[in-house]
C-alpha positions as a Markdown table, in Angstrom:
| # | Residue | x | y | z |
|---|---|---|---|---|
| 1 | Unk | -23.4 | -7.4 | -13.0 |
| 2 | Unk | -20.2 | -8.9 | -14.3 |
| 3 | Unk | -16.8 | -8.2 | -12.8 |
| 4 | Unk | -14.1 | -8.5 | -15.4 |
| 5 | Unk | -10.9 | -6.8 | -14.2 |
| 6 | Unk | -8.3 | -5.7 | -16.7 |
| 7 | Unk | -5.0 | -3.8 | -16.5 |
| 8 | Unk | -4.6 | -0.4 | -18.1 |
| 9 | Unk | -1.7 | 1.0 | -20.0 |
| 10 | Unk | -0.5 | 4.5 | -20.8 |
| 11 | Unk | 2.2 | 5.5 | -23.3 |
| 12 | Unk | 4.8 | 5.9 | -20.6 |
| 13 | Unk | 3.4 | 3.1 | -18.4 |
| 14 | Unk | 2.8 | -0.1 | -20.4 |
| 15 | Unk | 1.6 | -3.3 | -18.7 |
| 16 | Unk | 4.6 | -5.4 | -17.9 |
| 17 | Unk | 4.9 | -8.4 | -20.3 |
| 18 | Unk | 3.4 | -11.7 | -19.1 |
| 19 | Unk | 0.6 | -10.2 | -16.9 |
| 20 | Unk | -2.4 | -12.3 | -15.9 |
| 21 | Unk | -5.2 | -10.2 | -14.4 |
| 22 | Unk | -8.2 | -11.6 | -12.7 |
| 23 | Unk | -10.6 | -11.4 | -9.7 |
| 24 | Unk | -10.7 | -13.1 | -6.3 |
| 25 | Unk | -13.5 | -13.0 | -3.8 |
| 26 | Unk | -13.0 | -12.3 | -0.1 |
| 27 | Unk | -14.9 | -14.4 | 2.3 |
| 28 | Unk | -17.4 | -11.5 | 2.9 |
| 29 | Unk | -18.2 | -11.5 | -0.9 |
| 30 | Unk | -16.1 | -8.4 | -1.9 |
| 31 | Unk | -14.5 | -8.8 | -5.3 |
| 32 | Unk | -10.9 | -7.8 | -5.7 |
| 33 | Unk | -8.7 | -7.2 | -8.7 |
| 34 | Unk | -5.3 | -8.9 | -8.8 |
| 35 | Unk | -2.5 | -9.2 | -11.3 |
| 36 | Unk | 0.4 | -11.7 | -11.3 |
| 37 | Unk | 3.6 | -12.3 | -13.2 |
| 38 | Unk | 5.8 | -15.3 | -13.3 |
| 39 | Unk | 9.6 | -14.8 | -13.2 |
| 40 | Unk | 11.5 | -14.0 | -16.4 |
| 41 | Unk | 14.2 | -16.7 | -16.2 |
| 42 | Unk | 14.5 | -20.3 | -15.2 |
| 43 | Unk | 15.6 | -19.6 | -11.7 |
| 44 | Unk | 13.0 | -18.1 | -9.3 |
| 45 | Unk | 13.7 | -16.8 | -5.8 |
| 46 | Unk | 10.0 | -16.8 | -4.7 |
| 47 | Unk | 7.0 | -14.5 | -4.9 |
| 48 | Unk | 6.7 | -10.9 | -3.8 |
| 49 | Unk | 3.2 | -9.7 | -3.0 |
| 50 | Unk | 2.8 | -6.0 | -3.6 |
| 51 | Unk | 0.2 | -4.1 | -1.4 |
| 52 | Unk | -0.3 | -0.5 | -2.3 |
| 53 | Unk | -1.3 | 2.5 | -0.2 |
| 54 | Unk | -4.6 | 4.4 | 0.0 |
| 55 | Unk | -6.0 | 5.6 | -3.3 |
| 56 | Unk | -3.3 | 3.6 | -5.2 |
| 57 | Unk | -3.8 | 1.0 | -7.9 |
| 58 | Unk | -1.8 | -1.8 | -9.5 |
| 59 | Unk | -0.9 | 0.4 | -12.5 |
| 60 | Unk | 1.1 | 2.7 | -10.3 |
| 61 | Unk | 3.5 | -0.2 | -9.5 |
| 62 | Unk | 4.3 | -1.4 | -13.0 |
| 63 | Unk | 7.9 | 0.0 | -12.7 |
| 64 | Unk | 8.3 | -1.8 | -9.4 |
| 65 | Unk | 6.9 | -5.0 | -10.9 |
| 66 | Unk | 9.6 | -4.8 | -13.6 |
| 67 | Unk | 12.3 | -4.2 | -10.9 |
| 68 | Unk | 11.1 | -7.4 | -9.0 |
| 69 | Unk | 10.9 | -9.5 | -12.2 |
| 70 | Unk | 14.5 | -8.5 | -13.1 |
| 71 | Unk | 15.6 | -9.6 | -9.6 |
| 72 | Unk | 14.2 | -13.1 | -10.2 |
| 73 | Unk | 10.9 | -13.0 | -8.4 |
| 74 | Unk | 7.4 | -13.8 | -9.4 |
| 75 | Unk | 5.0 | -10.9 | -8.5 |
| 76 | Unk | 1.4 | -10.8 | -7.3 |
| 77 | Unk | -0.3 | -7.4 | -6.8 |
| 78 | Unk | -3.7 | -6.5 | -5.3 |
| 79 | Unk | -6.1 | -3.6 | -5.3 |
| 80 | Unk | -7.6 | -3.2 | -1.8 |
| 81 | Unk | -11.3 | -3.2 | -1.5 |
| 82 | Unk | -12.9 | 0.2 | -2.3 |
| 83 | Unk | -10.1 | 1.4 | -4.6 |
| 84 | Unk | -8.4 | 0.8 | -7.9 |
| 85 | Unk | -10.1 | -1.9 | -10.0 |
| 86 | Unk | -11.6 | -3.7 | -7.0 |
| 87 | Unk | -15.2 | -3.5 | -5.9 |
| 88 | Unk | -16.2 | -0.2 | -4.3 |
| 89 | Unk | -18.0 | -0.2 | -1.0 |
| 90 | Unk | -20.4 | 2.7 | -1.3 |
| 91 | Unk | -22.8 | 3.8 | -4.0 |
| 92 | Unk | -20.5 | 6.8 | -4.6 |
| 93 | Unk | -17.4 | 5.0 | -6.0 |
| 94 | Unk | -15.2 | 8.0 | -5.3 |
| 95 | Unk | -15.6 | 7.8 | -1.5 |
| 96 | Unk | -12.6 | 6.2 | 0.2 |
| 97 | Unk | -14.4 | 4.2 | 2.8 |
| 98 | Unk | -13.8 | 1.3 | 5.2 |
| 99 | Unk | -15.8 | 0.3 | 8.3 |
| 100 | Unk | -12.9 | -1.5 | 10.1 |
| 101 | Unk | -9.3 | -2.0 | 8.9 |
| 102 | Unk | -9.6 | -5.6 | 10.0 |
| 103 | Unk | -11.7 | -6.0 | 6.8 |
| 104 | Unk | -8.5 | -5.6 | 4.8 |
| 105 | Unk | -7.2 | -8.8 | 6.3 |
| 106 | Unk | -9.8 | -10.6 | 4.2 |
| 107 | Unk | -8.2 | -9.2 | 1.1 |
| 108 | Unk | -4.8 | -10.5 | 2.0 |
| 109 | Unk | -6.3 | -13.9 | 2.8 |
| 110 | Unk | -8.1 | -14.0 | -0.6 |
| 111 | Unk | -5.0 | -13.2 | -2.6 |
| 112 | Unk | -3.0 | -15.8 | -0.8 |
| 113 | Unk | -5.7 | -18.5 | -0.9 |
| 114 | Unk | -6.8 | -18.1 | -4.5 |
| 115 | Unk | -3.7 | -16.9 | -6.3 |
| 116 | Unk | -0.4 | -17.2 | -4.4 |
| 117 | Unk | -0.5 | -20.5 | -2.6 |
| 118 | Unk | -2.0 | -22.6 | -5.4 |
| 119 | Unk | -0.2 | -21.1 | -8.4 |
| 120 | Unk | 3.0 | -19.2 | -7.4 |
| 121 | Unk | 6.4 | -20.3 | -6.3 |
| 122 | Unk | 7.6 | -19.9 | -2.7 |
| 123 | Unk | 8.9 | -18.5 | -0.5 |
| 124 | Unk | 6.5 | -15.6 | -0.2 |
| 125 | Unk | 7.5 | -12.1 | 0.6 |
| 126 | Unk | 5.5 | -8.9 | 1.1 |
| 127 | Unk | 6.3 | -5.4 | -0.2 |
| 128 | Unk | 3.8 | -2.8 | 1.0 |
| 129 | Unk | 3.5 | 1.0 | 1.1 |
| 130 | Unk | 1.9 | 3.4 | 3.5 |
| 131 | Unk | -1.6 | 2.2 | 4.4 |
| 132 | Unk | -0.8 | -1.2 | 2.9 |
| 133 | Unk | 2.3 | -1.4 | 5.2 |
| 134 | Unk | 0.2 | -0.6 | 8.2 |
| 135 | Unk | -2.3 | -3.4 | 7.2 |
| 136 | Unk | 0.6 | -5.8 | 6.9 |
| 137 | Unk | 1.9 | -4.9 | 10.3 |
| 138 | Unk | -1.5 | -5.6 | 11.7 |
| 139 | Unk | -1.4 | -8.9 | 9.8 |
| 140 | Unk | 1.8 | -9.8 | 11.7 |
| 141 | Unk | 0.4 | -8.5 | 15.0 |
| 142 | Unk | -2.6 | -10.9 | 14.6 |
| 143 | Unk | -0.2 | -13.8 | 14.3 |
| 144 | Unk | -0.2 | -14.1 | 10.6 |
| 145 | Unk | 2.8 | -16.1 | 9.2 |
| 146 | Unk | 2.0 | -15.8 | 5.6 |
| 147 | Unk | 5.3 | -14.2 | 4.5 |
| 148 | Unk | 8.9 | -15.1 | 4.9 |
| 149 | Unk | 9.8 | -11.5 | 5.3 |
| 150 | Unk | 8.1 | -8.1 | 4.9 |
| 151 | Unk | 9.5 | -5.0 | 3.3 |
| 152 | Unk | 7.4 | -2.0 | 4.5 |
| 153 | Unk | 7.8 | 1.4 | 2.9 |
| 154 | Unk | 6.7 | 4.5 | 4.8 |
| 155 | Unk | 4.2 | 2.6 | 6.9 |
| 156 | Unk | 1.2 | 4.6 | 8.1 |
| 157 | Unk | 1.7 | 4.5 | 11.9 |
| 158 | Unk | 0.6 | 8.1 | 12.4 |
| 159 | Unk | -0.4 | 11.0 | 10.2 |
| 160 | Unk | 2.0 | 13.9 | 10.1 |
| 161 | Unk | -0.7 | 16.6 | 9.9 |
| 162 | Unk | -2.8 | 15.1 | 12.7 |
| 163 | Unk | -0.2 | 13.5 | 14.9 |
| 164 | Unk | -1.1 | 15.5 | 18.0 |
| 165 | Unk | -4.7 | 16.3 | 17.1 |
| 166 | Unk | -6.6 | 14.5 | 19.8 |
| 167 | Unk | -9.6 | 16.5 | 18.9 |
| 168 | Unk | -9.7 | 15.1 | 15.3 |
| 169 | Unk | -9.7 | 11.6 | 16.6 |
| 170 | Unk | -12.5 | 12.4 | 19.1 |
| 171 | Unk | -14.6 | 14.1 | 16.4 |
| 172 | Unk | -14.2 | 11.3 | 13.9 |
| 173 | Unk | -15.4 | 8.7 | 16.5 |
| 174 | Unk | -18.3 | 10.9 | 17.6 |
| 175 | Unk | -19.5 | 11.5 | 14.1 |
| 176 | Unk | -19.2 | 7.8 | 13.3 |
| 177 | Unk | -21.4 | 7.0 | 16.3 |
| 178 | Unk | -23.9 | 9.5 | 15.1 |
| 179 | Unk | -24.3 | 7.7 | 11.8 |
| 180 | Unk | -22.1 | 9.9 | 9.6 |
| 181 | Unk | -19.4 | 7.4 | 8.9 |
| 182 | Unk | -20.1 | 7.4 | 5.2 |
| 183 | Unk | -19.8 | 11.2 | 4.8 |
| 184 | Unk | -16.7 | 12.8 | 3.4 |
| 185 | Unk | -14.3 | 14.2 | 5.9 |
| 186 | Unk | -14.7 | 18.0 | 5.8 |
| 187 | Unk | -11.7 | 19.3 | 3.7 |
| 188 | Unk | -10.7 | 21.9 | 1.3 |
| 189 | Unk | -12.2 | 21.6 | -2.2 |
| 190 | Unk | -10.6 | 18.7 | -4.1 |
| 191 | Unk | -8.9 | 20.0 | -7.3 |
| 192 | Unk | -9.9 | 18.3 | -10.6 |
| 193 | Unk | -7.0 | 16.3 | -12.1 |
| 194 | Unk | -6.3 | 18.9 | -14.8 |
| 195 | Unk | -5.5 | 21.4 | -12.1 |
| 196 | Unk | -3.1 | 19.2 | -10.2 |
| 197 | Unk | 0.5 | 20.3 | -10.6 |
| 198 | Unk | 3.9 | 18.9 | -9.6 |
| 199 | Unk | 4.9 | 22.1 | -7.8 |
| 200 | Unk | 3.9 | 21.9 | -4.1 |
| 201 | Unk | 3.1 | 18.2 | -4.1 |
| 202 | Unk | 4.1 | 16.3 | -0.9 |
| 203 | Unk | 4.4 | 12.9 | -2.5 |
| 204 | Unk | 7.5 | 12.8 | -4.7 |
| 205 | Unk | 10.4 | 15.1 | -5.9 |
| 206 | Unk | 10.5 | 13.2 | -9.2 |
| 207 | Unk | 8.6 | 15.3 | -11.8 |
| 208 | Unk | 8.7 | 12.5 | -14.4 |
| 209 | Unk | 7.2 | 9.8 | -12.2 |
| 210 | Unk | 4.7 | 12.3 | -10.8 |
| 211 | Unk | 3.5 | 13.1 | -14.4 |
| 212 | Unk | 3.4 | 9.4 | -15.3 |
| 213 | Unk | 1.1 | 8.7 | -12.3 |
| 214 | Unk | -1.1 | 11.7 | -13.0 |
| 215 | Unk | -1.5 | 10.5 | -16.6 |
| 216 | Unk | -2.7 | 7.1 | -15.3 |
| 217 | Unk | -5.4 | 8.9 | -13.3 |
| 218 | Unk | -6.5 | 11.2 | -16.1 |
| 219 | Unk | -6.7 | 8.5 | -18.8 |
| 220 | Unk | -8.3 | 5.9 | -16.5 |
| 221 | Unk | -10.5 | 7.8 | -14.0 |
| 222 | Unk | -12.4 | 4.7 | -13.1 |
| 223 | Unk | -9.4 | 3.7 | -11.0 |
| 224 | Unk | -9.5 | 6.8 | -8.9 |
| 225 | Unk | -10.8 | 7.3 | -5.4 |
| 226 | Unk | -11.3 | 10.6 | -3.7 |
| 227 | Unk | -11.0 | 11.9 | -0.1 |
| 228 | Unk | -11.6 | 9.5 | 2.8 |
| 229 | Unk | -14.9 | 9.2 | 4.6 |
| 230 | Unk | -15.3 | 9.9 | 8.3 |
| 231 | Unk | -15.5 | 6.2 | 8.9 |
| 232 | Unk | -12.2 | 5.6 | 7.1 |
| 233 | Unk | -10.5 | 8.2 | 9.3 |
| 234 | Unk | -12.0 | 6.7 | 12.4 |
| 235 | Unk | -10.9 | 3.2 | 11.4 |
| 236 | Unk | -7.4 | 4.5 | 10.6 |
| 237 | Unk | -7.1 | 6.1 | 14.0 |
| 238 | Unk | -8.2 | 2.9 | 15.6 |
| 239 | Unk | -5.5 | 0.9 | 13.8 |
| 240 | Unk | -2.7 | 3.4 | 14.4 |
| 241 | Unk | -3.5 | 3.5 | 18.1 |
| 242 | Unk | -3.4 | -0.3 | 18.2 |
| 243 | Unk | 0.0 | -0.4 | 16.5 |
| 244 | Unk | 1.3 | 2.2 | 18.9 |
| 245 | Unk | 0.5 | 0.0 | 21.9 |
| 246 | Unk | 3.7 | -1.5 | 23.3 |
| 247 | Unk | 1.9 | -4.9 | 23.3 |
| 248 | Unk | 1.7 | -4.8 | 19.5 |
| 249 | Unk | 5.5 | -4.5 | 19.2 |
| 250 | Unk | 5.9 | -7.5 | 21.4 |
| 251 | Unk | 3.3 | -9.5 | 19.5 |
| 252 | Unk | 5.0 | -8.9 | 16.1 |
| 253 | Unk | 7.4 | -11.8 | 15.5 |
| 254 | Unk | 7.5 | -11.4 | 11.8 |
| 255 | Unk | 11.0 | -10.6 | 10.3 |
| 256 | Unk | 10.5 | -7.2 | 8.6 |
| 257 | Unk | 12.2 | -4.0 | 7.6 |
| 258 | Unk | 10.5 | -0.7 | 7.7 |
| 259 | Unk | 11.9 | 2.1 | 5.5 |
| 260 | Unk | 10.9 | 5.7 | 6.3 |
| 261 | Unk | 11.3 | 8.8 | 4.2 |
| 262 | Unk | 13.2 | 11.6 | 5.9 |
| 263 | Unk | 11.1 | 14.4 | 4.4 |
| 264 | Unk | 7.7 | 12.7 | 4.7 |
| 265 | Unk | 4.8 | 15.1 | 5.1 |
| 266 | Unk | 2.1 | 12.4 | 5.0 |
| 267 | Unk | 3.0 | 9.9 | 7.6 |
| 268 | Unk | 5.1 | 10.3 | 10.7 |
| 269 | Unk | 8.7 | 9.2 | 10.3 |
| 270 | Unk | 9.4 | 9.5 | 14.1 |
| 271 | Unk | 6.6 | 7.0 | 14.7 |
| 272 | Unk | 8.4 | 4.5 | 12.3 |
| 273 | Unk | 11.6 | 5.0 | 14.3 |
| 274 | Unk | 9.8 | 4.6 | 17.6 |
| 275 | Unk | 8.3 | 1.2 | 16.6 |
| 276 | Unk | 11.4 | 0.1 | 14.8 |
| 277 | Unk | 13.5 | 0.3 | 18.0 |
| 278 | Unk | 11.0 | -2.0 | 19.8 |
| 279 | Unk | 10.4 | -4.8 | 17.3 |
| 280 | Unk | 11.7 | -8.2 | 18.3 |
| 281 | Unk | 12.4 | -9.4 | 14.7 |
| 282 | Unk | 12.3 | -6.1 | 12.8 |
| 283 | Unk | 14.4 | -3.1 | 12.1 |
| 284 | Unk | 14.0 | 0.2 | 10.3 |
| 285 | Unk | 16.1 | 2.6 | 8.2 |
| 286 | Unk | 15.4 | 6.2 | 7.2 |
| 287 | Unk | 16.3 | 7.6 | 3.8 |
| 288 | Unk | 17.1 | 11.3 | 4.4 |
| 289 | Unk | 15.5 | 13.9 | 2.1 |
| 290 | Unk | 13.0 | 11.5 | 0.5 |
| 291 | Unk | 9.3 | 12.2 | 0.3 |
| 292 | Unk | 6.4 | 9.8 | 1.1 |
| 293 | Unk | 6.2 | 7.8 | -2.1 |
| 294 | Unk | 9.7 | 6.3 | -2.0 |
| 295 | Unk | 9.0 | 3.9 | -4.9 |
| 296 | Unk | 7.9 | 6.9 | -7.0 |
| 297 | Unk | 10.8 | 9.0 | -6.0 |
| 298 | Unk | 13.9 | 10.2 | -7.9 |
| 299 | Unk | 16.6 | 7.5 | -8.4 |
| 300 | Unk | 18.7 | 9.4 | -5.8 |
| 301 | Unk | 16.3 | 8.1 | -3.2 |
| 302 | Unk | 14.8 | 5.1 | -5.0 |
| 303 | Unk | 18.2 | 3.3 | -5.5 |
| 304 | Unk | 19.0 | 3.1 | -1.8 |
| 305 | Unk | 15.5 | 1.8 | -1.2 |
| 306 | Unk | 16.0 | -1.0 | -3.7 |
| 307 | Unk | 19.4 | -1.7 | -2.3 |
| 308 | Unk | 17.8 | -2.2 | 1.1 |
| 309 | Unk | 15.3 | -4.5 | -0.5 |
| 310 | Unk | 18.1 | -6.5 | -2.1 |
| 311 | Unk | 20.0 | -6.8 | 1.2 |
| 312 | Unk | 16.9 | -7.8 | 3.2 |
| 313 | Unk | 15.0 | -10.2 | 0.9 |
| 314 | Unk | 16.9 | -13.5 | 0.3 |
| 315 | Unk | 17.7 | -14.5 | -3.2 |
| 316 | Unk | 17.4 | -11.1 | -4.9 |
| 317 | Unk | 19.5 | -11.3 | -8.1 |
| 318 | Unk | 20.7 | -7.8 | -7.6 |
| 319 | Unk | 22.1 | -8.4 | -4.1 |
């Protein structure tokens, strides 16, 4: 079966001009969708690699891509295996599954090996959100030196709703050992997209950006992924416990800045602060009042986030 990735537009979210969309193959054979853009002007300050969070897709970051292009950067973006326009891992494409978060390292390597290093200008920086930011932290913990600097937004170091739920961790691991790793996590009934409303959402306080992202999902449902499997939850707990180990903070020598959201109800902001005080070459800041999806938030919160990016990433034309 052919694998021909494309990017999808909506009326309020057109594909940024100059996009090149294609596929790369990880060393274990999983096919991944990527997109890249070259800088707008003659001067280029390097390449920013964009790594999204769980369930997210490249289309959700078109506005961020334009922000980066205006700042004089080339941009490369990736859909993680199992979501967006990349190859799904189970026969049910809606299941959010992974066996081991280490598998995501193969996705990073494929993007760098096949797209960034051969075709894009250096130096190379990373911008990652939530699950993607945790994967990038693990990349640094493993000794990866692929990026000059990392800008990590609301990294998934612990889950707010399950932070102290030791039983949930134990249950996920037990069920995985019993062969149920591919089953959905027991949860409340998932609402169809036409029943999803802005009021009560925990992701963003920006109604316009929320509606834009919902429209992407409704018009292009093939990019969607549903609740996680028991295996995904077990693997996520394993990674978060690894990153919480004091030895991990000592092992991370990568210059990085973590930005937490003060009103985050998805991931634990105190865990970001805790790790941030222990990093050798890293730091953290918290944006009070912001919700989890800082790059999809109101300008009141998004502008200080971008100002932090400009101050931290060398060469930003907006600095």
